[in-house]
TORMIDREN-590757 format. One record per residue (C-alpha): residue number from 1; x, y, z; residue in one letter. Coordinates in pm, 1 decimal. Example, Ala and Ser with C-alpha at 12.3 -4.5 7.8 and 13.67 -1.06 7.14 Angstrom:
REM residues 2
+-----+----------+----------+----------+------+
!  nr !       c1 !       c2 !       c3 ! rest !
+-----+----------+----------+----------+------+
!   1 !   1230.0 !   -450.0 !    780.0 !    A !
!   2 !   1367.0 !   -106.0 !    714.0 !    S !
+-----+----------+----------+----------+------+
//
This chain:
REM residues 231
+-----+----------+----------+----------+------+
!  nr !       c1 !       c2 !       c3 ! rest !
+-----+----------+----------+----------+------+
!   1 !  -1374.2 !  -2257.7 !   -156.7 !    M !
!   2 !  -1636.8 !  -1979.8 !   -130.6 !    P !
!   3 !  -1580.6 !  -1669.2 !   -345.6 !    P !
!   4 !  -1323.0 !  -1440.8 !   -186.6 !    E !
!   5 !  -1340.3 !  -1058.4 !   -203.7 !    P !
!   6 !  -1027.4 !   -931.2 !   -378.1 !    A !
!   7 !   -856.6 !   -651.5 !   -569.4 !    F !
!   8 !   -597.0 !   -679.9 !   -844.3 !    L !
!   9 !   -256.1 !   -547.5 !   -737.9 !    L !
!  10 !    -45.8 !   -641.7 !  -1040.2 !    H !
!  11 !    -82.3 !   -823.3 !  -1369.8 !    R !
!  12 !    175.1 !   -929.5 !  -1626.6 !    R !
!  13 !    173.9 !  -1161.8 !  -1930.0 !    P !
!  14 !    227.4 !  -1533.0 !  -1868.1 !    Y !
!  15 !    293.7 !  -1771.8 !  -2154.2 !    R !
!  16 !     81.0 !  -1705.6 !  -2463.2 !    E !
!  17 !   -260.6 !  -1580.9 !  -2350.5 !    T !
!  18 !   -255.9 !  -1611.3 !  -1971.4 !    S !
!  19 !   -171.9 !  -1354.7 !  -1705.3 !    A !
!  20 !     22.1 !  -1384.8 !  -1380.9 !    L !
!  21 !   -164.3 !  -1180.3 !  -1121.1 !    V !
!  22 !   -111.3 !  -1066.7 !   -764.3 !    D !
!  23 !   -435.1 !  -1019.4 !   -572.7 !    L !
!  24 !   -510.7 !   -857.9 !   -238.3 !    L !
!  25 !   -774.0 !  -1079.3 !    -75.9 !    T !
!  26 !   -981.5 !  -1038.8 !    237.6 !    L !
!  27 !   -885.6 !  -1359.5 !    419.8 !    N !
!  28 !   -566.8 !  -1479.2 !    251.5 !    H !
!  29 !   -364.6 !  -1160.9 !    205.9 !    G !
!  30 !   -163.5 !  -1148.5 !   -116.2 !    R !
!  31 !   -231.0 !  -1437.3 !   -350.4 !    V !
!  32 !    -40.5 !  -1505.4 !   -674.1 !    R !
!  33 !   -224.7 !  -1693.4 !   -944.7 !    A !
!  34 !   -246.4 !  -1769.9 !  -1315.6 !    V !
!  35 !   -551.6 !  -1629.1 !  -1492.0 !    A !
!  36 !   -600.9 !  -1836.1 !  -1806.3 !    H !
!  37 !   -704.9 !  -1613.8 !  -2093.9 !    G !
!  38 !   -612.0 !  -1306.7 !  -1888.8 !    G !
!  39 !   -411.6 !  -1159.6 !  -2179.0 !    Q !
!  40 !   -638.2 !  -1269.7 !  -2462.6 !    R !
!  41 !   -795.7 !   -965.1 !  -2635.1 !    P !
!  42 !  -1167.1 !   -948.4 !  -2565.0 !    G !
!  43 !  -1167.4 !  -1219.2 !  -2299.2 !    S !
!  44 !  -1390.6 !  -1177.2 !  -1995.4 !    K !
!  45 !  -1093.5 !  -1249.9 !  -1768.4 !    S !
!  46 !   -897.3 !   -960.3 !  -1915.1 !    R !
!  47 !  -1194.5 !   -724.8 !  -1890.8 !    Q !
!  48 !  -1256.2 !   -808.0 !  -1525.1 !    R !
!  49 !   -894.6 !   -811.6 !  -1407.8 !    L !
!  50 !   -850.6 !   -436.6 !  -1387.0 !    Q !
!  51 !   -688.0 !   -231.5 !  -1109.8 !    P !
!  52 !   -920.5 !    -81.9 !   -848.1 !    F !
!  53 !  -1212.7 !   -310.6 !   -940.8 !    T !
!  54 !  -1378.4 !   -500.5 !   -651.3 !    P !
!  55 !  -1375.7 !   -870.5 !   -739.2 !    L !
!  56 !  -1493.1 !  -1208.0 !   -620.7 !    F !
!  57 !  -1236.0 !  -1478.2 !   -696.3 !    V !
!  58 !  -1175.8 !  -1844.9 !   -630.0 !    T !
!  59 !   -863.4 !  -2046.4 !   -698.9 !    W !
!  60 !   -720.8 !  -2394.9 !   -686.2 !    Q !
!  61 !   -378.3 !  -2524.6 !   -590.5 !    G !
!  62 !   -171.3 !  -2594.2 !   -281.3 !    T !
!  63 !    154.0 !  -2433.5 !   -397.1 !    R !
!  64 !    237.6 !  -2063.2 !   -396.6 !    E !
!  65 !    121.7 !  -2021.2 !   -756.9 !    L !
!  66 !   -253.2 !  -2081.3 !   -778.1 !    K !
!  67 !   -494.4 !  -2114.6 !  -1070.8 !    R !
!  68 !   -788.6 !  -1876.5 !  -1076.3 !    L !
!  69 !  -1117.3 !  -2057.1 !  -1131.4 !    T !
!  70 !  -1361.4 !  -1767.0 !  -1086.8 !    L !
!  71 !  -1339.2 !  -1392.1 !  -1143.3 !    M !
!  72 !  -1651.5 !  -1182.4 !  -1100.4 !    E !
!  73 !  -1704.4 !   -813.2 !  -1039.8 !    S !
!  74 !  -1859.1 !   -719.4 !   -704.1 !    R !
!  75 !  -1885.1 !   -345.0 !   -756.6 !    G !
!  76 !  -1782.9 !    -39.4 !   -955.0 !    Q !
!  77 !  -1423.2 !     34.0 !  -1046.1 !    T !
!  78 !  -1283.6 !    334.4 !   -859.5 !    A !
!  79 !  -1255.0 !    618.8 !  -1110.4 !    L !
!  80 !   -911.8 !    762.9 !  -1049.8 !    L !
!  81 !   -715.7 !   1023.6 !  -1242.6 !    A !
!  82 !   -408.5 !   1239.9 !  -1198.1 !    G !
!  83 !   -257.3 !   1232.7 !   -850.8 !    E !
!  84 !   -533.2 !   1004.7 !   -721.3 !    G !
!  85 !   -446.8 !    745.5 !   -985.8 !    L !
!  86 !    -75.2 !    765.4 !   -906.3 !    L !
!  87 !   -148.0 !    717.5 !   -535.0 !    C !
!  88 !   -355.4 !    411.5 !   -622.5 !    G !
!  89 !    -71.3 !    268.6 !   -829.6 !    L !
!  90 !    164.7 !    337.0 !   -538.4 !    Y !
!  91 !    -68.0 !    152.7 !   -299.1 !    A !
!  92 !    -72.1 !   -147.9 !   -532.8 !    N !
!  93 !    303.1 !   -141.9 !   -586.0 !    E !
!  94 !    402.9 !   -135.1 !   -219.2 !    I !
!  95 !    156.7 !   -412.3 !   -130.1 !    A !
!  96 !    302.3 !   -629.3 !   -407.6 !    T !
!  97 !    654.5 !   -558.7 !   -282.6 !    R !
!  98 !    592.5 !   -585.8 !     90.7 !    L !
!  99 !    330.7 !   -850.7 !    160.2 !    M !
! 100 !    443.9 !  -1212.5 !    190.8 !    P !
! 101 !    225.1 !  -1454.3 !     -1.4 !    L !
! 102 !    -81.2 !  -1581.4 !    183.1 !    E !
! 103 !    -19.8 !  -1394.2 !    506.9 !    L !
! 104 !   -359.6 !  -1301.9 !    648.6 !    S !
! 105 !   -401.2 !   -923.9 !    642.1 !    A !
! 106 !   -766.8 !   -830.3 !    676.9 !    S !
! 107 !   -676.4 !   -484.6 !    811.8 !    D !
! 108 !   -473.9 !   -410.7 !    498.6 !    V !
! 109 !   -771.9 !   -512.4 !    287.5 !    F !
! 110 !  -1003.3 !   -289.0 !    491.9 !    A !
! 111 !   -777.8 !     16.7 !    472.3 !    F !
! 112 !   -717.8 !    -43.2 !    101.0 !    Y !
! 113 !  -1095.1 !    -39.5 !     46.2 !    T !
! 114 !  -1125.4 !    288.1 !    239.1 !    V !
! 115 !   -830.9 !    428.6 !     44.6 !    L !
! 116 !   -998.3 !    367.3 !   -291.5 !    L !
! 117 !  -1300.4 !    563.0 !   -168.7 !    E !
! 118 !  -1078.2 !    851.1 !    -53.1 !    A !
! 119 !   -841.4 !    880.8 !   -351.3 !    L !
! 120 !  -1081.1 !   1081.0 !   -573.9 !    P !
! 121 !  -1111.3 !   1340.4 !   -292.5 !    I !
! 122 !   -790.6 !   1548.8 !   -262.3 !    P !
! 123 !   -858.1 !   1655.1 !     97.8 !    A !
! 124 !   -892.6 !   1293.8 !    215.8 !    E !
! 125 !   -622.3 !   1131.9 !      3.8 !    R !
! 126 !   -307.3 !   1173.2 !    213.0 !    A !
! 127 !   -450.0 !   1060.8 !    546.7 !    L !
! 128 !   -610.7 !    750.9 !    395.3 !    A !
! 129 !   -279.5 !    661.4 !    233.8 !    L !
! 130 !    -94.5 !    695.5 !    565.8 !    R !
! 131 !   -350.6 !    469.1 !    739.4 !    R !
! 132 !   -300.2 !    210.9 !    466.8 !    Y !
! 133 !     79.7 !    229.9 !    495.8 !    E !
! 134 !     51.7 !    185.0 !    872.4 !    W !
! 135 !   -163.4 !   -126.9 !    823.7 !    A !
! 136 !    105.7 !   -272.4 !    597.6 !    L !
! 137 !    373.3 !   -201.5 !    860.0 !    L !
! 138 !    158.3 !   -368.9 !   1125.7 !    E !
! 139 !    126.3 !   -678.3 !    907.8 !    T !
! 140 !    505.7 !   -691.1 !    881.3 !    L !
! 141 !    539.1 !   -625.3 !   1257.1 !    E !
! 142 !    751.1 !   -325.9 !   1159.4 !    A !
! 143 !    566.9 !    -22.8 !   1297.8 !    T !
! 144 !    783.0 !    255.0 !   1448.6 !    P !
! 145 !    845.2 !    241.6 !   1823.1 !    Q !
! 146 !    796.0 !    592.6 !   1957.0 !    F !
! 147 !   1075.9 !    578.9 !   2210.8 !    T !
! 148 !   1440.9 !    676.5 !   2227.2 !    T !
! 149 !   1702.8 !    416.4 !   2136.4 !    L !
! 150 !   1725.5 !    307.2 !   2501.3 !    D !
! 151 !   1347.7 !    283.4 !   2542.0 !    G !
! 152 !   1296.6 !    623.0 !   2699.8 !    G !
! 153 !   1015.4 !    871.8 !   2643.1 !    V !
! 154 !   1054.3 !   1117.6 !   2354.8 !    L !
! 155 !   1118.8 !   1471.5 !   2477.2 !    D !
! 156 !    873.9 !   1714.3 !   2310.4 !    P !
! 157 !   1147.2 !   1981.4 !   2309.7 !    H !
! 158 !   1406.7 !   1772.8 !   2122.9 !    L !
! 159 !   1430.4 !   1653.9 !   1763.7 !    R !
! 160 !   1471.9 !   1296.3 !   1643.6 !    Y !
! 161 !   1535.4 !   1083.1 !   1337.3 !    R !
! 162 !   1403.3 !    732.2 !   1276.9 !    F !
! 163 !   1654.6 !    451.4 !   1329.3 !    D !
! 164 !   1577.7 !    163.8 !   1089.6 !    V !
! 165 !   1758.3 !   -100.2 !   1296.4 !    V !
! 166 !   1582.7 !    -44.7 !   1629.4 !    S !
! 167 !   1267.1 !    114.1 !   1478.0 !    R !
! 168 !   1302.7 !    374.8 !   1755.6 !    A !
! 169 !   1421.2 !    737.3 !   1738.1 !    F !
! 170 !   1767.1 !    883.4 !   1783.6 !    A !
! 171 !   1831.0 !   1243.4 !   1885.6 !    A !
! 172 !   1914.8 !   1453.1 !   1578.8 !    D !
! 173 !   1876.3 !   1829.2 !   1554.3 !    E !
! 174 !   1784.4 !   1793.4 !   1184.7 !    R !
! 175 !   1502.1 !   1551.3 !   1259.7 !    G !
! 176 !   1136.6 !   1574.9 !   1365.1 !    L !
! 177 !   1040.6 !   1735.0 !   1694.0 !    D !
! 178 !    932.7 !   1507.2 !   1976.9 !    G !
! 179 !    596.2 !   1676.9 !   2015.7 !    R !
! 180 !    502.1 !   1592.4 !   1657.5 !    T !
! 181 !    611.5 !   1232.4 !   1704.1 !    L !
! 182 !    392.0 !   1206.5 !   2012.7 !    R !
! 183 !     90.1 !   1318.4 !   1811.0 !    Y !
! 184 !    167.4 !   1046.9 !   1557.0 !    I !
! 185 !    201.6 !    784.8 !   1830.9 !    E !
! 186 !   -138.1 !    881.4 !   1973.4 !    Q !
! 187 !   -304.2 !    842.4 !   1633.4 !    G !
! 188 !   -396.8 !   1212.6 !   1626.9 !    D !
! 189 !   -314.5 !   1226.4 !   1257.1 !    W !
! 190 !   -556.2 !   1503.1 !   1167.9 !    Q !
! 191 !   -368.6 !   1751.8 !   1384.6 !    H !
! 192 !   -283.7 !   2064.9 !   1189.7 !    E !
! 193 !     59.8 !   2063.8 !   1029.6 !    G !
! 194 !    120.8 !   1692.4 !   1078.4 !    L !
! 195 !     99.5 !   1573.8 !    716.0 !    A !
! 196 !    464.7 !   1620.1 !    616.0 !    N !
! 197 !    602.5 !   1466.0 !    935.7 !    A !
! 198 !    368.4 !   1169.0 !    909.2 !    L !
! 199 !    473.5 !   1111.0 !    548.7 !    K !
! 200 !    841.0 !   1127.8 !    649.4 !    A !
! 201 !    795.9 !    872.5 !    929.7 !    V !
! 202 !    609.0 !    631.4 !    701.3 !    M !
! 203 !    866.4 !    662.7 !    426.0 !    R !
! 204 !   1152.3 !    596.8 !    668.1 !    A !
! 205 !    977.1 !    295.5 !    821.8 !    A !
! 206 !    885.6 !    143.0 !    485.4 !    L !
! 207 !   1223.0 !    200.7 !    316.4 !    A !
! 208 !   1417.0 !    -98.8 !    455.0 !    P !
! 209 !   1137.1 !   -334.7 !    351.1 !    H !
! 210 !   1094.1 !   -201.0 !     -2.0 !    L !
! 211 !   1452.7 !   -267.2 !   -104.4 !    G !
! 212 !   1670.7 !    -59.2 !   -334.2 !    T !
! 213 !   1468.0 !    -81.2 !   -657.0 !    A !
! 214 !   1299.2 !    249.0 !   -736.2 !    V !
! 215 !    922.0 !    255.1 !   -705.1 !    L !
! 216 !    777.5 !    314.6 !  -1050.9 !    R !
! 217 !    474.7 !    492.0 !   -903.6 !    S !
! 218 !    698.8 !    731.4 !   -710.6 !    R !
! 219 !    887.8 !    818.6 !  -1028.9 !    E !
! 220 !    556.3 !    899.3 !  -1197.0 !    L !
! 221 !    455.3 !   1120.1 !   -902.6 !    M !
! 222 !    781.2 !   1314.8 !   -924.4 !    L !
! 223 !    736.4 !   1356.2 !  -1298.7 !    D !
! 224 !    382.9 !   1489.0 !  -1245.7 !    L !
! 225 !    511.7 !   1736.4 !   -984.2 !    A !
! 226 !    783.2 !   1859.5 !  -1222.4 !    R !
! 227 !    534.3 !   1912.6 !  -1505.9 !    R !
! 228 !    303.8 !   2105.7 !  -1274.0 !    R !
! 229 !    593.2 !   2323.2 !  -1159.2 !    H !
! 230 !    690.5 !   2404.3 !  -1520.6 !    R !
! 231 !    334.5 !   2495.4 !  -1607.9 !    S !
+-----+----------+----------+----------+------+
//
Protein backbone atom coordinates (compact mmCIF):
# COMPACT_ATOMS: atom_id res chain seq x y z
CA MET A 1 0.00 0.00 0.00
CA PRO A 2 1.21 3.59 -0.56
CA PRO A 3 2.10 5.62 2.55
CA GLU A 4 -1.03 6.93 4.24
CA PRO A 5 -1.22 10.34 5.98
CA ALA A 6 -2.11 9.78 9.63
CA PHE A 7 -2.11 11.12 13.18
CA LEU A 8 -1.73 9.17 16.42
CA LEU A 9 -4.90 9.18 18.52
CA HIS A 10 -3.91 6.80 21.31
CA ARG A 11 -1.00 4.60 22.31
CA ARG A 12 -0.65 2.02 25.06
CA PRO A 13 1.89 -0.71 25.89
CA TYR A 14 1.50 -4.07 24.15
CA ARG A 15 3.47 -7.10 25.27
CA GLU A 16 7.10 -6.34 26.15
CA THR A 17 8.35 -3.58 23.84
CA SER A 18 5.52 -3.00 21.37
CA ALA A 19 2.69 -0.48 21.41
CA LEU A 20 -0.97 -0.81 20.48
CA VAL A 21 -1.92 2.35 18.61
CA ASP A 22 -5.06 3.94 17.24
CA LEU A 23 -4.43 6.13 14.20
CA LEU A 24 -6.62 8.62 12.37
CA THR A 25 -5.86 8.12 8.68
CA LEU A 26 -6.89 10.04 5.59
CA ASN A 27 -8.52 7.23 3.60
CA HIS A 28 -9.21 4.48 6.12
CA GLY A 29 -10.56 6.35 9.14
CA ARG A 30 -9.48 4.90 12.49
CA VAL A 31 -6.96 2.10 12.20
CA ARG A 32 -5.71 -0.02 15.12
CA ALA A 33 -2.27 -1.53 14.78
CA VAL A 34 0.74 -2.96 16.61
CA ALA A 35 3.89 -0.86 16.42
CA HIS A 36 6.80 -3.20 17.12
CA GLY A 37 9.38 -1.46 19.27
CA GLY A 38 6.89 1.34 19.98
CA GLN A 39 7.58 1.15 23.74
CA ARG A 40 11.31 0.47 23.57
CA PRO A 41 13.29 3.42 25.03
CA GLY A 42 15.18 5.25 22.31
CA SER A 43 13.50 3.46 19.42
CA LYS A 44 12.64 5.44 16.30
CA SER A 45 9.08 4.09 16.43
CA ARG A 46 8.56 5.51 19.91
CA GLN A 47 10.06 8.86 18.95
CA ARG A 48 7.82 9.21 15.90
CA LEU A 49 4.58 7.96 17.44
CA GLN A 50 3.72 11.14 19.30
CA PRO A 51 0.35 12.91 19.54
CA PHE A 52 -0.25 15.78 17.11
CA THR A 53 2.61 14.75 14.79
CA PRO A 54 1.74 14.41 11.07
CA LEU A 55 2.80 10.93 9.95
CA PHE A 56 3.06 8.71 6.93
CA VAL A 57 2.25 5.09 7.80
CA THR A 58 1.78 1.76 6.09
CA TRP A 59 0.47 -1.46 7.59
CA GLN A 60 -0.16 -5.10 6.83
CA GLY A 61 -2.97 -7.44 7.81
CA THR A 62 -6.56 -8.20 6.88
CA ARG A 63 -8.00 -8.38 10.40
CA GLU A 64 -8.97 -5.46 12.61
CA LEU A 65 -5.57 -5.42 14.32
CA LYS A 66 -2.89 -4.46 11.80
CA ARG A 67 0.92 -4.43 11.94
CA LEU A 68 2.61 -1.13 11.19
CA THR A 69 5.38 -1.49 8.63
CA LEU A 70 6.32 2.17 8.12
CA MET A 71 6.17 5.26 10.33
CA GLU A 72 7.66 8.50 9.03
CA SER A 73 7.13 12.11 10.00
CA ARG A 74 5.53 14.34 7.35
CA GLY A 75 5.67 17.63 9.22
CA GLN A 76 6.14 19.46 12.50
CA THR A 77 4.38 18.42 15.69
CA ALA A 78 1.74 20.92 16.78
CA LEU A 79 3.10 22.74 19.82
CA LEU A 80 0.24 22.74 22.28
CA ALA A 81 0.11 23.80 25.91
CA GLY A 82 -2.48 24.55 28.57
CA GLU A 83 -6.06 24.65 27.33
CA GLY A 84 -4.96 24.06 23.73
CA LEU A 85 -3.26 20.82 24.75
CA LEU A 86 -6.31 19.65 26.70
CA CYS A 87 -8.55 20.37 23.70
CA GLY A 88 -6.20 18.32 21.54
CA LEU A 89 -6.34 15.42 23.98
CA TYR A 90 -10.14 15.71 23.98
CA ALA A 91 -10.20 15.59 20.16
CA ASN A 92 -8.09 12.42 20.23
CA GLU A 93 -10.15 10.81 22.97
CA ILE A 94 -13.56 11.29 21.34
CA ALA A 95 -12.30 10.06 17.96
CA THR A 96 -10.93 6.91 19.63
CA ARG A 97 -14.25 6.37 21.40
CA LEU A 98 -16.61 7.23 18.56
CA MET A 99 -15.11 6.13 15.26
CA PRO A 100 -15.67 2.54 14.13
CA LEU A 101 -12.53 0.87 12.84
CA GLU A 102 -11.76 1.42 9.17
CA LEU A 103 -14.80 3.56 8.39
CA SER A 104 -13.74 6.09 5.77
CA ALA A 105 -13.84 9.58 7.27
CA SER A 106 -11.82 11.99 5.16
CA ASP A 107 -13.81 14.98 6.47
CA VAL A 108 -12.88 14.09 10.04
CA PHE A 109 -9.23 13.94 9.01
CA ALA A 110 -9.50 17.33 7.28
CA PHE A 111 -11.17 19.05 10.23
CA TYR A 112 -8.72 17.44 12.65
CA THR A 113 -5.85 18.90 10.62
CA VAL A 114 -7.46 22.35 10.71
CA LEU A 115 -8.09 21.94 14.44
CA LEU A 116 -4.41 21.32 15.19
CA GLU A 117 -3.58 24.57 13.40
CA ALA A 118 -6.22 26.46 15.40
CA LEU A 119 -5.57 25.08 18.90
CA PRO A 120 -2.57 27.33 19.68
CA ILE A 121 -4.77 30.38 18.92
CA PRO A 122 -7.33 30.97 21.71
CA ALA A 123 -9.70 33.00 19.52
CA GLU A 124 -9.95 30.22 16.92
CA ARG A 125 -9.95 27.20 19.22
CA ALA A 126 -13.62 26.74 20.10
CA LEU A 127 -15.05 27.09 16.60
CA ALA A 128 -12.52 24.67 15.11
CA LEU A 129 -13.38 22.15 17.82
CA ARG A 130 -17.11 22.45 17.07
CA ARG A 131 -16.48 21.90 13.33
CA TYR A 132 -14.48 18.79 14.18
CA GLU A 133 -17.20 17.46 16.49
CA TRP A 134 -19.78 18.03 13.76
CA ALA A 135 -17.66 16.05 11.28
CA LEU A 136 -17.56 13.15 13.73
CA LEU A 137 -21.36 13.27 14.12
CA GLU A 138 -21.75 13.28 10.33
CA THR A 139 -19.56 10.19 10.08
CA LEU A 140 -21.83 8.45 12.59
CA GLU A 141 -24.93 9.75 10.76
CA ALA A 142 -25.93 11.30 14.08
CA THR A 143 -26.10 15.04 13.43
CA PRO A 144 -28.95 16.95 15.12
CA GLN A 145 -32.15 17.42 13.12
CA PHE A 146 -33.22 21.03 13.57
CA THR A 147 -36.94 20.33 13.70
CA THR A 148 -39.56 19.73 16.36
CA LEU A 149 -40.30 16.15 17.40
CA ASP A 150 -43.05 15.92 14.77
CA GLY A 151 -40.86 17.36 12.01
CA GLY A 152 -42.09 20.92 12.25
CA VAL A 153 -40.10 24.15 11.96
CA LEU A 154 -38.48 25.50 15.12
CA ASP A 155 -40.22 28.64 16.38
CA PRO A 156 -37.64 31.41 16.97
CA HIS A 157 -39.73 32.64 19.93
CA LEU A 158 -39.79 29.31 21.79
CA ARG A 159 -37.13 27.35 23.64
CA TYR A 160 -36.10 23.75 23.03
CA ARG A 161 -33.98 20.91 24.37
CA PHE A 162 -32.27 18.22 22.31
CA ASP A 163 -33.99 14.83 22.29
CA VAL A 164 -31.37 12.06 21.99
CA VAL A 165 -33.80 9.46 20.64
CA SER A 166 -35.20 11.42 17.70
CA ARG A 167 -32.18 13.78 17.37
CA ALA A 168 -34.79 16.57 17.05
CA PHE A 169 -35.84 19.24 19.57
CA ALA A 170 -38.61 19.21 22.14
CA ALA A 171 -40.20 22.36 23.55
CA ASP A 172 -38.69 23.17 26.95
CA GLU A 173 -38.68 26.59 28.58
CA ARG A 174 -35.27 25.81 30.14
CA GLY A 175 -33.71 25.01 26.78
CA LEU A 176 -32.13 26.96 23.91
CA ASP A 177 -34.15 29.51 21.97
CA GLY A 178 -35.30 28.59 18.48
CA ARG A 179 -33.58 31.56 16.88
CA THR A 180 -30.19 30.39 18.13
CA LEU A 181 -30.85 26.86 16.90
CA ARG A 182 -31.69 28.24 13.46
CA TYR A 183 -28.33 30.01 13.31
CA ILE A 184 -26.63 26.72 14.15
CA GLU A 185 -28.61 24.88 11.46
CA GLN A 186 -27.56 27.46 8.86
CA GLY A 187 -23.89 27.03 9.75
CA ASP A 188 -23.65 30.66 10.89
CA TRP A 189 -21.44 29.61 13.78
CA GLN A 190 -19.50 32.84 14.07
CA HIS A 191 -22.63 34.76 15.04
CA GLU A 192 -22.08 36.73 18.22
CA GLY A 193 -23.13 34.94 21.40
CA LEU A 194 -23.48 31.52 19.78
CA ALA A 195 -20.49 29.74 21.37
CA ASN A 196 -22.19 28.42 24.52
CA ALA A 197 -25.31 27.22 22.70
CA LEU A 198 -23.24 25.50 20.03
CA LYS A 199 -21.17 23.74 22.68
CA ALA A 200 -24.34 22.61 24.46
CA VAL A 201 -25.86 21.17 21.26
CA MET A 202 -22.65 19.30 20.40
CA ARG A 203 -22.31 17.89 23.89
CA ALA A 204 -25.92 16.68 23.90
CA ALA A 205 -25.58 15.09 20.45
CA LEU A 206 -22.30 13.36 21.28
CA ALA A 207 -23.31 12.09 24.73
CA PRO A 208 -25.27 8.97 23.74
CA HIS A 209 -22.40 7.80 21.53
CA LEU A 210 -19.63 8.36 24.07
CA GLY A 211 -21.13 6.06 26.69
CA THR A 212 -21.08 6.48 30.45
CA ALA A 213 -17.31 6.39 31.08
CA VAL A 214 -15.99 9.82 32.01
CA LEU A 215 -13.76 11.50 29.45
CA ARG A 216 -10.30 11.83 30.96
CA SER A 217 -9.62 14.98 28.93
CA ARG A 218 -12.80 16.61 30.24
CA GLU A 219 -11.75 15.88 33.82
CA LEU A 220 -8.42 17.58 33.13
CA MET A 221 -10.21 20.61 31.66
CA LEU A 222 -12.40 20.94 34.75
CA ASP A 223 -9.35 20.64 36.99
CA LEU A 224 -7.58 23.38 35.03
CA ALA A 225 -10.66 25.63 35.34
CA ARG A 226 -10.80 25.06 39.11
CA ARG A 227 -7.11 25.91 39.54
CA ARG A 228 -7.55 29.09 37.51
CA HIS A 229 -10.55 30.08 39.62
CA ARG A 230 -8.57 29.58 42.87
CA SER A 231 -5.69 31.65 41.57
